[in-house]
mmCIF file as Biopython writes it, N, C-alpha, C and O atoms, coordinates in Angstrom:
data_model
#
loop_
_atom_site.group_PDB
_atom_site.id
_atom_site.type_symbol
_atom_site.label_atom_id
_atom_site.label_alt_id
_atom_site.label_comp_id
_atom_site.label_asym_id
_atom_site.label_entity_id
_atom_site.label_seq_id
_atom_site.pdbx_PDB_ins_code
_atom_site.Cartn_x
_atom_site.Cartn_y
_atom_site.Cartn_z
_atom_site.occupancy
_atom_site.B_iso_or_equiv
_atom_site.auth_seq_id
_atom_site.auth_asym_id
_atom_site.pdbx_PDB_model_num
ATOM 1   N N  . MET A ? 1  ? 12.737  -11.428 -18.520 1.0 0.0 1  A 1 
ATOM 2   C CA . MET A ? 1  ? 12.099  -10.286 -17.887 1.0 0.0 1  A 1 
ATOM 3   C C  . MET A ? 1  ? 12.701  -9.019  -18.485 1.0 0.0 1  A 1 
ATOM 4   O O  . MET A ? 1  ? 13.919  -8.898  -18.610 1.0 0.0 1  A 1 
ATOM 5   N N  . THR A ? 2  ? 11.860  -8.103  -18.843 1.0 0.0 2  A 1 
ATOM 6   C CA . THR A ? 2  ? 12.349  -6.861  -19.442 1.0 0.0 2  A 1 
ATOM 7   C C  . THR A ? 2  ? 12.614  -5.834  -18.355 1.0 0.0 2  A 1 
ATOM 8   O O  . THR A ? 2  ? 12.031  -5.879  -17.271 1.0 0.0 2  A 1 
ATOM 9   N N  . ASP A ? 3  ? 13.482  -4.935  -18.662 1.0 0.0 3  A 1 
ATOM 10  C CA . ASP A ? 3  ? 13.836  -3.877  -17.724 1.0 0.0 3  A 1 
ATOM 11  C C  . ASP A ? 3  ? 13.070  -2.618  -18.105 1.0 0.0 3  A 1 
ATOM 12  O O  . ASP A ? 3  ? 13.301  -2.054  -19.174 1.0 0.0 3  A 1 
ATOM 13  N N  . ASP A ? 4  ? 12.163  -2.173  -17.244 1.0 0.0 4  A 1 
ATOM 14  C CA . ASP A ? 4  ? 11.313  -1.021  -17.534 1.0 0.0 4  A 1 
ATOM 15  C C  . ASP A ? 4  ? 11.918  0.304   -17.074 1.0 0.0 4  A 1 
ATOM 16  O O  . ASP A ? 4  ? 11.287  1.350   -17.229 1.0 0.0 4  A 1 
ATOM 17  N N  . HIS A ? 5  ? 13.102  0.282   -16.524 1.0 0.0 5  A 1 
ATOM 18  C CA . HIS A ? 5  ? 13.682  1.504   -15.963 1.0 0.0 5  A 1 
ATOM 19  C C  . HIS A ? 5  ? 14.221  2.387   -17.074 1.0 0.0 5  A 1 
ATOM 20  O O  . HIS A ? 5  ? 14.759  1.905   -18.071 1.0 0.0 5  A 1 
ATOM 21  N N  . HIS A ? 6  ? 14.066  3.669   -16.885 1.0 0.0 6  A 1 
ATOM 22  C CA . HIS A ? 6  ? 14.591  4.657   -17.817 1.0 0.0 6  A 1 
ATOM 23  C C  . HIS A ? 6  ? 15.802  5.298   -17.162 1.0 0.0 6  A 1 
ATOM 24  O O  . HIS A ? 6  ? 15.678  5.999   -16.157 1.0 0.0 6  A 1 
ATOM 25  N N  . ASP A ? 7  ? 16.945  5.060   -17.725 1.0 0.0 7  A 1 
ATOM 26  C CA . ASP A ? 7  ? 18.179  5.541   -17.104 1.0 0.0 7  A 1 
ATOM 27  C C  . ASP A ? 7  ? 18.262  7.054   -17.029 1.0 0.0 7  A 1 
ATOM 28  O O  . ASP A ? 7  ? 18.918  7.586   -16.134 1.0 0.0 7  A 1 
ATOM 29  N N  . GLU A ? 8  ? 17.610  7.766   -17.949 1.0 0.0 8  A 1 
ATOM 30  C CA . GLU A ? 8  ? 17.708  9.222   -17.918 1.0 0.0 8  A 1 
ATOM 31  C C  . GLU A ? 8  ? 16.948  9.829   -16.738 1.0 0.0 8  A 1 
ATOM 32  O O  . GLU A ? 8  ? 17.191  10.984  -16.386 1.0 0.0 8  A 1 
ATOM 33  N N  . GLU A ? 9  ? 16.032  9.073   -16.120 1.0 0.0 9  A 1 
ATOM 34  C CA . GLU A ? 9  ? 15.270  9.586   -14.975 1.0 0.0 9  A 1 
ATOM 35  C C  . GLU A ? 9  ? 16.018  9.380   -13.658 1.0 0.0 9  A 1 
ATOM 36  O O  . GLU A ? 9  ? 15.727  10.056  -12.671 1.0 0.0 9  A 1 
ATOM 37  N N  . ARG A ? 10 ? 16.959  8.473   -13.633 1.0 0.0 10 A 1 
ATOM 38  C CA . ARG A ? 10 ? 17.663  8.150   -12.396 1.0 0.0 10 A 1 
ATOM 39  C C  . ARG A ? 10 ? 19.027  8.840   -12.381 1.0 0.0 10 A 1 
ATOM 40  O O  . ARG A ? 10 ? 19.684  8.939   -13.418 1.0 0.0 10 A 1 
ATOM 41  N N  . PRO A ? 11 ? 19.450  9.310   -11.220 1.0 0.0 11 A 1 
ATOM 42  C CA . PRO A ? 11 ? 20.782  9.913   -11.149 1.0 0.0 11 A 1 
ATOM 43  C C  . PRO A ? 11 ? 21.855  8.830   -11.307 1.0 0.0 11 A 1 
ATOM 44  O O  . PRO A ? 11 ? 21.628  7.662   -10.993 1.0 0.0 11 A 1 
ATOM 45  N N  . ALA A ? 12 ? 23.005  9.236   -11.792 1.0 0.0 12 A 1 
ATOM 46  C CA . ALA A ? 12 ? 24.116  8.299   -11.965 1.0 0.0 12 A 1 
ATOM 47  C C  . ALA A ? 12 ? 24.632  7.875   -10.595 1.0 0.0 12 A 1 
ATOM 48  O O  . ALA A ? 12 ? 24.639  8.661   -9.648  1.0 0.0 12 A 1 
ATOM 49  N N  . TYR A ? 13 ? 25.063  6.624   -10.507 1.0 0.0 13 A 1 
ATOM 50  C CA . TYR A ? 13 ? 25.601  6.104   -9.261  1.0 0.0 13 A 1 
ATOM 51  C C  . TYR A ? 13 ? 27.008  5.601   -9.511  1.0 0.0 13 A 1 
ATOM 52  O O  . TYR A ? 13 ? 27.247  4.812   -10.424 1.0 0.0 13 A 1 
ATOM 53  N N  . ASP A ? 14 ? 27.924  6.061   -8.698  1.0 0.0 14 A 1 
ATOM 54  C CA . ASP A ? 14 ? 29.309  5.632   -8.800  1.0 0.0 14 A 1 
ATOM 55  C C  . ASP A ? 14 ? 29.659  4.863   -7.532  1.0 0.0 14 A 1 
ATOM 56  O O  . ASP A ? 14 ? 29.759  5.474   -6.468  1.0 0.0 14 A 1 
ATOM 57  N N  . PRO A ? 15 ? 29.851  3.543   -7.603  1.0 0.0 15 A 1 
ATOM 58  C CA . PRO A ? 15 ? 30.147  2.769   -6.399  1.0 0.0 15 A 1 
ATOM 59  C C  . PRO A ? 15 ? 31.447  3.178   -5.724  1.0 0.0 15 A 1 
ATOM 60  O O  . PRO A ? 15 ? 31.620  2.944   -4.528  1.0 0.0 15 A 1 
ATOM 61  N N  . ALA A ? 16 ? 32.362  3.785   -6.470  1.0 0.0 16 A 1 
ATOM 62  C CA . ALA A ? 16 ? 33.627  4.202   -5.871  1.0 0.0 16 A 1 
ATOM 63  C C  . ALA A ? 16 ? 33.464  5.460   -5.023  1.0 0.0 16 A 1 
ATOM 64  O O  . ALA A ? 16 ? 34.306  5.736   -4.169  1.0 0.0 16 A 1 
ATOM 65  N N  . SER A ? 17 ? 32.404  6.223   -5.241  1.0 0.0 17 A 1 
ATOM 66  C CA . SER A ? 17 ? 32.188  7.465   -4.508  1.0 0.0 17 A 1 
ATOM 67  C C  . SER A ? 17 ? 31.158  7.228   -3.403  1.0 0.0 17 A 1 
ATOM 68  O O  . SER A ? 17 ? 30.038  6.806   -3.694  1.0 0.0 17 A 1 
ATOM 69  N N  . PRO A ? 18 ? 31.514  7.493   -2.136  1.0 0.0 18 A 1 
ATOM 70  C CA . PRO A ? 18 ? 30.551  7.278   -1.053  1.0 0.0 18 A 1 
ATOM 71  C C  . PRO A ? 18 ? 29.467  8.354   -0.962  1.0 0.0 18 A 1 
ATOM 72  O O  . PRO A ? 18 ? 28.502  8.200   -0.213  1.0 0.0 18 A 1 
ATOM 73  N N  . ALA A ? 19 ? 29.620  9.434   -1.714  1.0 0.0 19 A 1 
ATOM 74  C CA . ALA A ? 19 ? 28.646  10.531  -1.660  1.0 0.0 19 A 1 
ATOM 75  C C  . ALA A ? 19 ? 27.369  10.122  -2.396  1.0 0.0 19 A 1 
ATOM 76  O O  . ALA A ? 19 ? 27.436  9.567   -3.493  1.0 0.0 19 A 1 
ATOM 77  N N  . PRO A ? 20 ? 26.217  10.392  -1.802  1.0 0.0 20 A 1 
ATOM 78  C CA . PRO A ? 20 ? 24.967  10.065  -2.496  1.0 0.0 20 A 1 
ATOM 79  C C  . PRO A ? 20 ? 24.728  11.017  -3.667  1.0 0.0 20 A 1 
ATOM 80  O O  . PRO A ? 20 ? 25.327  12.091  -3.715  1.0 0.0 20 A 1 
ATOM 81  N N  . PRO A ? 21 ? 23.869  10.644  -4.605  1.0 0.0 21 A 1 
ATOM 82  C CA . PRO A ? 21 ? 23.562  11.554  -5.717  1.0 0.0 21 A 1 
ATOM 83  C C  . PRO A ? 21 ? 22.870  12.822  -5.225  1.0 0.0 21 A 1 
ATOM 84  O O  . PRO A ? 21 ? 22.398  12.885  -4.089  1.0 0.0 21 A 1 
ATOM 85  N N  . ASP A ? 22 ? 22.816  13.831  -6.095  1.0 0.0 22 A 1 
ATOM 86  C CA . ASP A ? 22 ? 22.216  15.120  -5.724  1.0 0.0 22 A 1 
ATOM 87  C C  . ASP A ? 22 ? 20.730  15.003  -5.414  1.0 0.0 22 A 1 
ATOM 88  O O  . ASP A ? 22 ? 20.222  15.715  -4.548  1.0 0.0 22 A 1 
ATOM 89  N N  . ARG A ? 23 ? 20.030  14.117  -6.106  1.0 0.0 23 A 1 
ATOM 90  C CA . ARG A ? 23 ? 18.606  13.951  -5.860  1.0 0.0 23 A 1 
ATOM 91  C C  . ARG A ? 23 ? 18.298  12.464  -5.734  1.0 0.0 23 A 1 
ATOM 92  O O  . ARG A ? 23 ? 19.066  11.616  -6.188  1.0 0.0 23 A 1 
ATOM 93  N N  . GLU A ? 24 ? 17.166  12.166  -5.112  1.0 0.0 24 A 1 
ATOM 94  C CA . GLU A ? 24 ? 16.769  10.774  -4.929  1.0 0.0 24 A 1 
ATOM 95  C C  . GLU A ? 24 ? 16.161  10.236  -6.219  1.0 0.0 24 A 1 
ATOM 96  O O  . GLU A ? 24 ? 15.587  10.994  -7.002  1.0 0.0 24 A 1 
ATOM 97  N N  . PRO A ? 25 ? 16.286  8.933   -6.440  1.0 0.0 25 A 1 
ATOM 98  C CA . PRO A ? 25 ? 15.621  8.370   -7.609  1.0 0.0 25 A 1 
ATOM 99  C C  . PRO A ? 25 ? 14.113  8.432   -7.437  1.0 0.0 25 A 1 
ATOM 100 O O  . PRO A ? 25 ? 13.628  8.473   -6.307  1.0 0.0 25 A 1 
ATOM 101 N N  . PRO A ? 26 ? 13.365  8.441   -8.523  1.0 0.0 26 A 1 
ATOM 102 C CA . PRO A ? 26 ? 11.897  8.513   -8.401  1.0 0.0 26 A 1 
ATOM 103 C C  . PRO A ? 26 ? 11.355  7.264   -7.712  1.0 0.0 26 A 1 
ATOM 104 O O  . PRO A ? 26 ? 11.837  6.153   -7.932  1.0 0.0 26 A 1 
ATOM 105 N N  . LEU A ? 27 ? 10.355  7.471   -6.883  1.0 0.0 27 A 1 
ATOM 106 C CA . LEU A ? 27 ? 9.750   6.359   -6.171  1.0 0.0 27 A 1 
ATOM 107 C C  . LEU A ? 27 ? 8.734   5.667   -7.063  1.0 0.0 27 A 1 
ATOM 108 O O  . LEU A ? 27 ? 8.036   6.306   -7.849  1.0 0.0 27 A 1 
ATOM 109 N N  . ARG A ? 28 ? 8.664   4.348   -6.925  1.0 0.0 28 A 1 
ATOM 110 C CA . ARG A ? 28 ? 7.677   3.583   -7.677  1.0 0.0 28 A 1 
ATOM 111 C C  . ARG A ? 28 ? 6.361   3.587   -6.914  1.0 0.0 28 A 1 
ATOM 112 O O  . ARG A ? 28 ? 6.344   3.521   -5.685  1.0 0.0 28 A 1 
ATOM 113 N N  . SER A ? 29 ? 5.305   3.662   -7.622  1.0 0.0 29 A 1 
ATOM 114 C CA . SER A ? 29 ? 3.977   3.600   -7.029  1.0 0.0 29 A 1 
ATOM 115 C C  . SER A ? 29 ? 3.288   2.356   -7.568  1.0 0.0 29 A 1 
ATOM 116 O O  . SER A ? 29 ? 2.770   2.361   -8.684  1.0 0.0 29 A 1 
ATOM 117 N N  . THR A ? 30 ? 3.282   1.287   -6.770  1.0 0.0 30 A 1 
ATOM 118 C CA . THR A ? 30 ? 2.720   0.033   -7.247  1.0 0.0 30 A 1 
ATOM 119 C C  . THR A ? 30 ? 1.250   -0.116  -6.897  1.0 0.0 30 A 1 
ATOM 120 O O  . THR A ? 30 ? 0.544   -0.888  -7.545  1.0 0.0 30 A 1 
ATOM 121 N N  . ALA A ? 31 ? 0.771   0.599   -5.894  1.0 0.0 31 A 1 
ATOM 122 C CA . ALA A ? 31 ? -0.632  0.493   -5.504  1.0 0.0 31 A 1 
ATOM 123 C C  . ALA A ? 31 ? -1.137  1.856   -5.042  1.0 0.0 31 A 1 
ATOM 124 O O  . ALA A ? 31 ? -1.298  2.086   -3.843  1.0 0.0 31 A 1 
ATOM 125 N N  . PRO A ? 32 ? -1.385  2.746   -5.977  1.0 0.0 32 A 1 
ATOM 126 C CA . PRO A ? 32 ? -1.861  4.075   -5.562  1.0 0.0 32 A 1 
ATOM 127 C C  . PRO A ? 32 ? -3.251  3.987   -4.946  1.0 0.0 32 A 1 
ATOM 128 O O  . PRO A ? 32 ? -4.097  3.216   -5.401  1.0 0.0 32 A 1 
ATOM 129 N N  . GLN A ? 33 ? -3.472  4.764   -3.933  1.0 0.0 33 A 1 
ATOM 130 C CA . GLN A ? 33 ? -4.749  4.775   -3.236  1.0 0.0 33 A 1 
ATOM 131 C C  . GLN A ? 33 ? -5.605  5.914   -3.768  1.0 0.0 33 A 1 
ATOM 132 O O  . GLN A ? 33 ? -5.176  7.067   -3.805  1.0 0.0 33 A 1 
ATOM 133 N N  . GLY A ? 34 ? -6.811  5.576   -4.174  1.0 0.0 34 A 1 
ATOM 134 C CA . GLY A ? 34 ? -7.765  6.580   -4.614  1.0 0.0 34 A 1 
ATOM 135 C C  . GLY A ? 34 ? -8.705  6.917   -3.470  1.0 0.0 34 A 1 
ATOM 136 O O  . GLY A ? 34 ? -8.615  6.342   -2.385  1.0 0.0 34 A 1 
ATOM 137 N N  . GLU A ? 35 ? -9.597  7.844   -3.720  1.0 0.0 35 A 1 
ATOM 138 C CA . GLU A ? 35 ? -10.572 8.212   -2.706  1.0 0.0 35 A 1 
ATOM 139 C C  . GLU A ? 35 ? -11.641 7.132   -2.615  1.0 0.0 35 A 1 
ATOM 140 O O  . GLU A ? 35 ? -11.976 6.489   -3.610  1.0 0.0 35 A 1 
ATOM 141 N N  . TYR A ? 36 ? -12.168 6.941   -1.422  1.0 0.0 36 A 1 
ATOM 142 C CA . TYR A ? 36 ? -13.225 5.969   -1.188  1.0 0.0 36 A 1 
ATOM 143 C C  . TYR A ? 36 ? -14.576 6.667   -1.252  1.0 0.0 36 A 1 
ATOM 144 O O  . TYR A ? 36 ? -14.716 7.819   -0.841  1.0 0.0 36 A 1 
ATOM 145 N N  . THR A ? 37 ? -15.568 5.949   -1.776  1.0 0.0 37 A 1 
ATOM 146 C CA . THR A ? 37 ? -16.926 6.483   -1.764  1.0 0.0 37 A 1 
ATOM 147 C C  . THR A ? 37 ? -17.569 6.128   -0.431  1.0 0.0 37 A 1 
ATOM 148 O O  . THR A ? 37 ? -17.097 5.234   0.272   1.0 0.0 37 A 1 
ATOM 149 N N  . MET A ? 38 ? -18.645 6.826   -0.083  1.0 0.0 38 A 1 
ATOM 150 C CA . MET A ? 38 ? -19.332 6.524   1.177   1.0 0.0 38 A 1 
ATOM 151 C C  . MET A ? 38 ? -19.955 5.122   1.137   1.0 0.0 38 A 1 
ATOM 152 O O  . MET A ? 38 ? -20.088 4.479   2.179   1.0 0.0 38 A 1 
ATOM 153 N N  . GLY A ? 39 ? -20.330 4.651   -0.034  1.0 0.0 39 A 1 
ATOM 154 C CA . GLY A ? 39 ? -20.853 3.295   -0.162  1.0 0.0 39 A 1 
ATOM 155 C C  . GLY A ? 39 ? -19.804 2.246   0.178   1.0 0.0 39 A 1 
ATOM 156 O O  . GLY A ? 39 ? -20.106 1.239   0.819   1.0 0.0 39 A 1 
ATOM 157 N N  . GLN A ? 40 ? -18.557 2.489   -0.260  1.0 0.0 40 A 1 
ATOM 158 C CA . GLN A ? 40 ? -17.473 1.568   0.054   1.0 0.0 40 A 1 
ATOM 159 C C  . GLN A ? 40 ? -17.146 1.594   1.549   1.0 0.0 40 A 1 
ATOM 160 O O  . GLN A ? 40 ? -16.875 0.552   2.146   1.0 0.0 40 A 1 
ATOM 161 N N  . VAL A ? 41 ? -17.171 2.765   2.139   1.0 0.0 41 A 1 
ATOM 162 C CA . VAL A ? 41 ? -16.914 2.880   3.575   1.0 0.0 41 A 1 
ATOM 163 C C  . VAL A ? 41 ? -18.022 2.188   4.366   1.0 0.0 41 A 1 
ATOM 164 O O  . VAL A ? 41 ? -17.740 1.475   5.329   1.0 0.0 41 A 1 
ATOM 165 N N  . GLY A ? 42 ? -19.271 2.390   3.970   1.0 0.0 42 A 1 
ATOM 166 C CA . GLY A ? 42 ? -20.394 1.730   4.643   1.0 0.0 42 A 1 
ATOM 167 C C  . GLY A ? 42 ? -20.308 0.221   4.529   1.0 0.0 42 A 1 
ATOM 168 O O  . GLY A ? 42 ? -20.551 -0.490  5.504   1.0 0.0 42 A 1 
ATOM 169 N N  . PHE A ? 43 ? -19.965 -0.274  3.354   1.0 0.0 43 A 1 
ATOM 170 C CA . PHE A ? 43 ? -19.818 -1.720  3.170   1.0 0.0 43 A 1 
ATOM 171 C C  . PHE A ? 43 ? -18.692 -2.260  4.056   1.0 0.0 43 A 1 
ATOM 172 O O  . PHE A ? 43 ? -18.823 -3.348  4.617   1.0 0.0 43 A 1 
ATOM 173 N N  . GLY A ? 44 ? -17.602 -1.527  4.189   1.0 0.0 44 A 1 
ATOM 174 C CA . GLY A ? 44 ? -16.498 -1.935  5.064   1.0 0.0 44 A 1 
ATOM 175 C C  . GLY A ? 44 ? -16.935 -2.026  6.510   1.0 0.0 44 A 1 
ATOM 176 O O  . GLY A ? 44 ? -16.543 -2.957  7.214   1.0 0.0 44 A 1 
ATOM 177 N N  . PHE A ? 45 ? -17.747 -1.069  6.973   1.0 0.0 45 A 1 
ATOM 178 C CA . PHE A ? 45 ? -18.238 -1.122  8.348   1.0 0.0 45 A 1 
ATOM 179 C C  . PHE A ? 45 ? -19.186 -2.296  8.561   1.0 0.0 45 A 1 
ATOM 180 O O  . PHE A ? 45 ? -19.175 -2.912  9.627   1.0 0.0 45 A 1 
ATOM 181 N N  . VAL A ? 46 ? -20.002 -2.610  7.566   1.0 0.0 46 A 1 
ATOM 182 C CA . VAL A ? 46 ? -20.898 -3.769  7.679   1.0 0.0 46 A 1 
ATOM 183 C C  . VAL A ? 46 ? -20.079 -5.052  7.787   1.0 0.0 46 A 1 
ATOM 184 O O  . VAL A ? 46 ? -20.392 -5.919  8.602   1.0 0.0 46 A 1 
ATOM 185 N N  . VAL A ? 47 ? -19.045 -5.176  6.980   1.0 0.0 47 A 1 
ATOM 186 C CA . VAL A ? 47 ? -18.177 -6.349  7.051   1.0 0.0 47 A 1 
ATOM 187 C C  . VAL A ? 47 ? -17.491 -6.417  8.411   1.0 0.0 47 A 1 
ATOM 188 O O  . VAL A ? 47 ? -17.380 -7.495  8.994   1.0 0.0 47 A 1 
ATOM 189 N N  . LEU A ? 48 ? -17.031 -5.274  8.921   1.0 0.0 48 A 1 
ATOM 190 C CA . LEU A ? 48 ? -16.412 -5.227  10.243  1.0 0.0 48 A 1 
ATOM 191 C C  . LEU A ? 48 ? -17.386 -5.684  11.322  1.0 0.0 48 A 1 
ATOM 192 O O  . LEU A ? 48 ? -17.032 -6.501  12.173  1.0 0.0 48 A 1 
ATOM 193 N N  . LEU A ? 49 ? -18.604 -5.165  11.292  1.0 0.0 49 A 1 
ATOM 194 C CA . LEU A ? 49 ? -19.590 -5.531  12.302  1.0 0.0 49 A 1 
ATOM 195 C C  . LEU A ? 49 ? -19.956 -7.012  12.235  1.0 0.0 49 A 1 
ATOM 196 O O  . LEU A ? 49 ? -20.127 -7.657  13.270  1.0 0.0 49 A 1 
ATOM 197 N N  . MET A ? 50 ? -20.077 -7.549  11.034  1.0 0.0 50 A 1 
ATOM 198 C CA . MET A ? 50 ? -20.375 -8.978  10.896  1.0 0.0 50 A 1 
ATOM 199 C C  . MET A ? 50 ? -19.221 -9.825  11.437  1.0 0.0 50 A 1 
ATOM 200 O O  . MET A ? 50 ? -19.452 -10.835 12.102  1.0 0.0 50 A 1 
ATOM 201 N N  . GLY A ? 51 ? -18.010 -9.428  11.162  1.0 0.0 51 A 1 
ATOM 202 C CA . GLY A ? 51 ? -16.849 -10.159 11.681  1.0 0.0 51 A 1 
ATOM 203 C C  . GLY A ? 51 ? -16.784 -10.122 13.191  1.0 0.0 51 A 1 
ATOM 204 O O  . GLY A ? 51 ? -16.496 -11.136 13.828  1.0 0.0 51 A 1 
ATOM 205 N N  . LEU A ? 52 ? -17.050 -8.959  13.772  1.0 0.0 52 A 1 
ATOM 206 C CA . LEU A ? 52 ? -17.055 -8.855  15.237  1.0 0.0 52 A 1 
ATOM 207 C C  . LEU A ? 52 ? -18.191 -9.668  15.844  1.0 0.0 52 A 1 
ATOM 208 O O  . LEU A ? 52 ? -18.021 -10.297 16.889  1.0 0.0 52 A 1 
ATOM 209 N N  . LEU A ? 53 ? -19.336 -9.655  15.196  1.0 0.0 53 A 1 
ATOM 210 C CA . LEU A ? 53 ? -20.472 -10.434 15.680  1.0 0.0 53 A 1 
ATOM 211 C C  . LEU A ? 53 ? -20.155 -11.926 15.668  1.0 0.0 53 A 1 
ATOM 212 O O  . LEU A ? 53 ? -20.449 -12.629 16.634  1.0 0.0 53 A 1 
ATOM 213 N N  . ILE A ? 54 ? -19.570 -12.402 14.603  1.0 0.0 54 A 1 
ATOM 214 C CA . ILE A ? 54 ? -19.218 -13.824 14.516  1.0 0.0 54 A 1 
ATOM 215 C C  . ILE A ? 54 ? -18.105 -14.166 15.499  1.0 0.0 54 A 1 
ATOM 216 O O  . ILE A ? 54 ? -18.152 -15.213 16.144  1.0 0.0 54 A 1 
ATOM 217 N N  . THR A ? 55 ? -17.110 -13.300 15.619  1.0 0.0 55 A 1 
ATOM 218 C CA . THR A ? 55 ? -15.959 -13.582 16.469  1.0 0.0 55 A 1 
ATOM 219 C C  . THR A ? 55 ? -16.305 -13.549 17.956  1.0 0.0 55 A 1 
ATOM 220 O O  . THR A ? 55 ? -15.866 -14.414 18.713  1.0 0.0 55 A 1 
ATOM 221 N N  . PHE A ? 56 ? -17.087 -12.558 18.379  1.0 0.0 56 A 1 
ATOM 222 C CA . PHE A ? 56 ? -17.359 -12.403 19.806  1.0 0.0 56 A 1 
ATOM 223 C C  . PHE A ? 56 ? -18.798 -12.760 20.167  1.0 0.0 56 A 1 
ATOM 224 O O  . PHE A ? 56 ? -19.034 -13.343 21.225  1.0 0.0 56 A 1 
ATOM 225 N N  . GLY A ? 57 ? -19.756 -12.424 19.319  1.0 0.0 57 A 1 
ATOM 226 C CA . GLY A ? 57 ? -21.162 -12.653 19.649  1.0 0.0 57 A 1 
ATOM 227 C C  . GLY A ? 57 ? -21.548 -14.125 19.649  1.0 0.0 57 A 1 
ATOM 228 O O  . GLY A ? 57 ? -22.253 -14.576 20.551  1.0 0.0 57 A 1 
ATOM 229 N N  . LEU A ? 58 ? -21.103 -14.870 18.664  1.0 0.0 58 A 1 
ATOM 230 C CA . LEU A ? 58 ? -21.444 -16.284 18.574  1.0 0.0 58 A 1 
ATOM 231 C C  . LEU A ? 58 ? -20.888 -17.079 19.756  1.0 0.0 58 A 1 
ATOM 232 O O  . LEU A ? 58 ? -21.640 -17.851 20.349  1.0 0.0 58 A 1 
ATOM 233 N N  . PRO A ? 59 ? -19.628 -16.936 20.128  1.0 0.0 59 A 1 
ATOM 234 C CA . PRO A ? 59 ? -19.146 -17.673 21.299  1.0 0.0 59 A 1 
ATOM 235 C C  . PRO A ? 59 ? -19.859 -17.267 22.593  1.0 0.0 59 A 1 
ATOM 236 O O  . PRO A ? 59 ? -20.099 -18.111 23.456  1.0 0.0 59 A 1 
ATOM 237 N N  . LEU A ? 60 ? -20.194 -15.993 22.730  1.0 0.0 60 A 1 
ATOM 238 C CA . LEU A ? 60 ? -20.916 -15.565 23.946  1.0 0.0 60 A 1 
ATOM 239 C C  . LEU A ? 60 ? -22.335 -16.106 23.968  1.0 0.0 60 A 1 
ATOM 240 O O  . LEU A ? 60 ? -22.863 -16.414 25.036  1.0 0.0 60 A 1 
ATOM 241 N N  . ALA A ? 61 ? -22.955 -16.224 22.811  1.0 0.0 61 A 1 
ATOM 242 C CA . ALA A ? 61 ? -24.317 -16.754 22.740  1.0 0.0 61 A 1 
ATOM 243 C C  . ALA A ? 61 ? -24.336 -18.257 23.030  1.0 0.0 61 A 1 
ATOM 244 O O  . ALA A ? 61 ? -25.308 -18.768 23.586  1.0 0.0 61 A 1 
ATOM 245 N N  . LEU A ? 62 ? -23.283 -18.956 22.662  1.0 0.0 62 A 1 
ATOM 246 C CA . LEU A ? 62 ? -23.221 -20.399 22.889  1.0 0.0 62 A 1 
ATOM 247 C C  . LEU A ? 62 ? -22.703 -20.759 24.283  1.0 0.0 62 A 1 
ATOM 248 O O  . LEU A ? 62 ? -22.807 -21.916 24.690  1.0 0.0 62 A 1 
ATOM 249 N N  . ALA A ? 63 ? -22.162 -19.818 25.004  1.0 0.0 63 A 1 
ATOM 250 C CA . ALA A ? 63 ? -21.595 -20.097 26.333  1.0 0.0 63 A 1 
ATOM 251 C C  . ALA A ? 63 ? -22.657 -20.221 27.402  1.0 0.0 63 A 1 
ATOM 252 O O  . ALA A ? 63 ? -22.336 -20.454 28.567  1.0 0.0 63 A 1 
#
């Protein structure tokens, strides 16, 4: 496995010193969220409604 970290971007860490570095290390972004289109939101609501219908509507219809 290769190491993708760039040491010049991270502050130095001294285990003997309990003081934290002056700045925080950069945060990794593994799954950035983009904006959703209205089509994607509509499709999500349709999936939600179908799931609710199957979960609650089908048992009530069969009861």
